[in-house]
C-alpha positions as CSV (number, residue, x, y, z in Angstrom):
1,M,12.1,-26.9,6.1
2,K,13.7,-29.9,4.6
3,I,13.4,-32.2,1.6
4,T,13.1,-35.9,3.6
5,A,14.6,-38.8,2.6
6,K,11.2,-39.9,1.3
7,S,11.0,-37.5,-1.4
8,R,14.9,-37.5,-2.3
9,Y,14.8,-41.0,-2.4
10,A,11.4,-41.1,-4.6
11,L,13.1,-38.5,-7.1
12,R,15.8,-41.0,-7.3
13,I,13.8,-44.3,-8.2
14,L,11.9,-42.3,-10.6
15,L,15.1,-40.8,-12.1
16,E,16.5,-44.8,-12.3
17,V,12.7,-46.0,-14.0
18,A,12.9,-43.1,-16.3
19,L,16.9,-43.7,-17.5
20,H,16.1,-47.1,-18.3
21,G,12.8,-46.9,-20.0
22,D,13.7,-48.0,-23.3
23,D,15.5,-51.5,-21.5
24,G,11.4,-52.3,-20.0
25,P,9.9,-51.9,-16.5
26,R,12.7,-51.2,-13.9
27,T,12.2,-53.8,-11.0
28,I,12.9,-52.5,-7.6
29,K,15.8,-54.9,-7.1
30,E,17.3,-53.6,-9.9
31,I,16.9,-49.6,-8.4
32,A,17.8,-50.9,-5.1
33,A,20.9,-52.1,-6.0
34,A,22.1,-49.1,-9.1
35,Q,20.8,-46.4,-6.1
36,T,22.0,-47.9,-3.2
37,L,19.2,-48.1,-1.1
38,S,17.4,-50.7,0.1
39,E,14.4,-52.8,-1.6
40,K,11.7,-52.2,1.2
41,F,11.9,-48.7,1.7
42,I,11.9,-48.4,-2.1
43,S,8.5,-50.6,-1.6
44,R,7.0,-48.2,0.3
45,I,7.6,-45.3,-2.0
46,V,6.5,-47.2,-4.6
47,V,3.0,-47.1,-3.7
48,L,3.2,-43.6,-3.0
49,L,4.3,-42.6,-6.5
50,R,1.4,-45.3,-8.0
51,R,-1.2,-44.1,-5.9
52,A,0.1,-40.6,-7.2
53,G,-0.2,-41.8,-10.9
54,L,3.4,-41.8,-11.3
55,L,4.6,-45.0,-11.6
56,L,2.4,-48.1,-13.3
57,T,3.6,-51.6,-12.3
58,E,4.0,-54.1,-14.9
59,R,3.3,-58.2,-13.4
60,G,5.3,-61.0,-14.9
61,V,8.6,-62.6,-15.7
62,K,9.3,-59.4,-17.5
63,G,7.7,-57.0,-15.1
64,G,8.7,-53.9,-13.3
65,L,7.9,-50.4,-12.9
66,R,7.6,-47.7,-15.5
67,L,6.8,-44.5,-15.5
68,A,3.2,-43.6,-15.6
69,R,3.6,-40.0,-18.0
70,H,6.2,-38.8,-19.9
71,A,9.7,-37.2,-18.0
72,E,8.7,-33.3,-18.9
73,K,4.9,-34.4,-17.7
74,I,6.8,-35.1,-13.5
75,T,7.5,-32.0,-11.3
76,L,9.4,-32.0,-9.3
77,L,6.5,-30.6,-7.3
78,D,4.5,-33.8,-8.1
79,V,7.9,-36.0,-6.5
80,V,6.7,-33.5,-3.4
81,E,3.2,-33.7,-2.8
82,A,3.7,-38.0,-3.9
83,T,5.1,-38.3,-0.9
84,D,5.1,-35.5,1.8
85,G,1.2,-34.8,1.3
86,P,1.2,-30.9,-0.2
87,L,4.0,-28.3,0.3
88,A,4.5,-26.0,3.5
89,I,7.1,-24.6,5.2
90,V,5.0,-23.2,8.1
91,H,2.0,-25.6,9.6
92,C,-0.4,-22.2,9.6
93,L,-0.2,-23.0,5.7
94,A,-0.4,-26.7,5.7
95,R,-3.8,-27.0,8.6
96,P,-6.0,-23.6,7.9
97,G,-6.7,-23.1,11.4
98,A,-4.6,-24.0,12.7
99,C,-3.2,-20.7,14.1
100,R,-6.5,-18.1,15.7
101,R,-3.9,-15.8,13.6
102,Q,-4.3,-16.6,10.0
103,G,-6.0,-14.3,8.3
104,R,-4.7,-11.5,10.2
105,C,-0.9,-12.6,10.2
106,A,1.7,-10.8,7.7
107,A,4.3,-13.1,8.7
108,E,2.0,-15.8,6.7
109,K,1.4,-13.7,4.3
110,A,5.7,-13.6,3.7
111,W,5.6,-17.9,4.3
112,G,3.2,-17.9,1.8
113,G,5.3,-15.9,-0.3
114,V,8.7,-18.3,0.6
115,N,5.8,-21.2,-0.1
116,E,4.7,-20.1,-3.8
117,A,8.6,-18.9,-4.6
118,L,9.9,-23.0,-3.6
119,S,6.5,-24.0,-5.2
120,E,6.7,-22.5,-8.4
121,A,10.5,-23.7,-8.9
122,L,9.5,-26.9,-7.5
123,R,6.7,-26.5,-10.9
124,R,9.5,-25.4,-13.1
125,T,11.6,-28.2,-12.7
126,T,10.8,-32.0,-14.4
127,L,12.3,-35.4,-14.1
128,A,13.5,-35.4,-17.9
129,D,15.9,-32.0,-16.4
130,V,17.1,-34.0,-14.1
131,V,17.8,-36.6,-16.3
132,A,19.4,-34.6,-19.0
133,D,21.6,-33.4,-15.7
134,Q,22.2,-37.4,-14.9
135,A,24.1,-37.8,-18.0
136,R,27.1,-35.2,-17.0
137,F,27.5,-37.6,-14.5
138,A,27.5,-40.6,-16.8
139,P,30.5,-42.9,-17.4
140,P,31.8,-42.3,-20.5
141,A,31.5,-45.1,-23.4
142,P,34.1,-47.7,-23.3
143,S,36.6,-47.0,-26.6
144,E,37.3,-49.6,-29.0
145,P,40.9,-51.1,-28.3
146,D,43.5,-49.5,-30.2
147,Y,45.4,-53.0,-31.3
148,C,45.1,-55.7,-33.8
149,I,45.4,-59.5,-33.7
């Protein structure tokens, strides 16, 4: 199982909005430039994030995107489910009735346990955790010049 590009980019979009939340709404153009992503792809993902209640849009000259909830209340599971639907590492977990052995299969139970462990790990990690981690990668603030005129 892979986390799709949609989910990965959705997290980067939310991260960018969260990092600059105090500066006001972020535009798609600003996010695209900062994250080196296509504006067109961002626009498609924003629709999914709005629908899932993770982003709000503000119209107008100073409009843009804001988080719909505090970063502590947005989990990686929320992000994955908003962009890719319910997490299921095998098809029989995603669609009841997809397999004629469903309910009588030891492998289903094993995969279900793995799926639940992954879901729990994604549920424990919040956008706030990712924002805090990003601080380690931020460029240092420019220092004051060491001379007088």
